[in-house]
Structure formats: C-alpha cells, structure tokens
C-alpha positions in Angstrom: 56.7 66.0 144.7 54.0 65.0 141.7 51.1 65.5 142.7 48.5 63.1 140.1 45.8 61.5 140.6 45.8 57.3 141.3 45.3 56.5 137.8 47.7 58.9 136.6 50.2 58.2 139.1 50.3 55.0 138.6 50.5 55.2 134.3 53.5 57.1 135.5 55.0 54.8 137.4 54.5 52.2 135.6 56.8 54.4 132.8 59.1 54.6 135.4 59.7 51.0 136.5 59.9 50.3 132.2 62.8 52.4 131.8 64.9 51.4 135.4 63.9 48.1 133.6 65.4 49.5 130.1 68.2 51.0 131.5 69.5 47.7 133.8 69.1 45.4 130.3 66.0 44.1 130.4 63.5 43.7 126.9 60.6 44.4 127.6 58.3 42.1 125.8 54.6 43.3 127.3 53.3 46.4 129.2 50.1 45.6 131.0 48.9 42.7 129.5 45.4 41.6 130.1 43.1 39.1 130.3 39.5 38.4 132.1 40.8 37.7 135.1 43.4 40.1 135.5 46.5 42.8 134.0 50.6 42.2 135.1 52.2 45.4 134.6 55.2 44.6 132.9 56.3 41.5 131.7 60.1 41.9 131.5 63.3 39.4 129.7 66.8 39.1 130.8 68.6 36.6 128.9 66.8 33.2 129.9 64.9 34.6 132.7 60.9 36.7 132.4 59.9 38.8 134.7 56.5 39.3 135.7 56.6 42.3 137.8 54.0 44.6 139.9 53.9 48.0 140.3 52.5 50.1 143.0 53.2 54.1 142.6 51.8 55.7 145.9 52.0 59.2 147.4 53.0 58.4 150.7 53.0 56.0 152.6 49.9 57.1 154.8 48.3 54.0 154.5 50.9 51.4 154.1 53.8 50.8 152.2 53.1 50.7 148.3 55.0 46.6 148.6 52.3 46.2 151.4 49.5 46.2 148.7 50.9 44.0 146.9 49.8 40.9 149.5 49.0 36.8 149.2 46.1 37.5 147.1 47.5 39.7 144.3 50.4 37.1 144.0 48.2 34.6 143.6 46.6 36.3 141.1 50.0 37.1 139.0 51.5 33.7 139.3 48.2 32.3 138.1 48.2 35.3 134.8 52.2 34.6 134.3 51.5 30.7 134.1 48.6 32.1 131.4 51.2 34.0 129.7 53.9 31.6 129.6 52.1 29.0 127.8 49.8 31.2 125.5 53.3 32.7 124.0 55.5 29.2 124.2 58.1 30.4 127.3 60.1 28.6 128.6 63.2 29.1 131.0 63.3 30.9 134.8 60.8 32.8 136.3 60.6 35.6 138.5 58.5 37.6 140.6 59.4 41.1 141.3 57.5 44.2 143.2 57.9 47.9 141.9 57.0 50.1 144.4 57.6 54.2 144.3 56.8 56.4 147.4 56.4 59.8 146.2 59.9 59.9 143.9 61.8 56.9 145.0 61.8 53.8 143.7 62.2 50.5 144.9 62.8 47.1 142.7 62.3 44.5 145.0 63.2 41.5 143.1 62.4 37.5 143.7 59.8 39.5 145.8 57.6 36.3 145.9 
C-alpha cells in the first residue's frame, strides 16, 4: 500500500480518478476548480453529460469509508458550485454527481452518488 500524507494522498487520488475517467472515454474539463466558497475535484464530460466528481482517498476505513465523508453538507456545496460552473461556462445538458472513493489502492467510482 502507498503511504502518503493526507495532502499527497488526495493529489494521488485525484490523479487516479482522472485516469479512470479518461480510460473510460471521458474528457477532463477541469481539475480542482476553485472559488471562494469551495472546490470541485474533477469536472468531466461524456457526450452530453457533465459529471461533477468528488474524490476521497484514505489509507483505510478505520475512521469510516471514503464515500461516507461526502455528507449532505458537502453534497449541497458541490451542487451549488456545479450550478456556478455551469453558468460561468454557459454549459447545458445532463448533469451527474459522482463520488470516487479510494481506500488503500482500491478505487470505487460511484456514479450518480447524489
């Protein structure tokens, strides 16, 4: 298992998630899109669908699963940020919210997680 600091593990997890989406045929639109109110880890497109993705990477499940960290507050913030990104980029179409949960070296992409 890779032993990394929290920040390094997060960066590693986001790179791993981006690679997963690219391998699945998605186009990466943004990585770490930030505003004063928050950040979206990945924004990808597949045909007419735009996917806003939250990536959580943990060494183990000792403090709960990675996906459990995306609680209702985090979901609400991501939805708000997604609406802002769509407006700023004049984008339309289907929208989906995914969670990529990485525990150790295992990646679990939860499509339409919320």
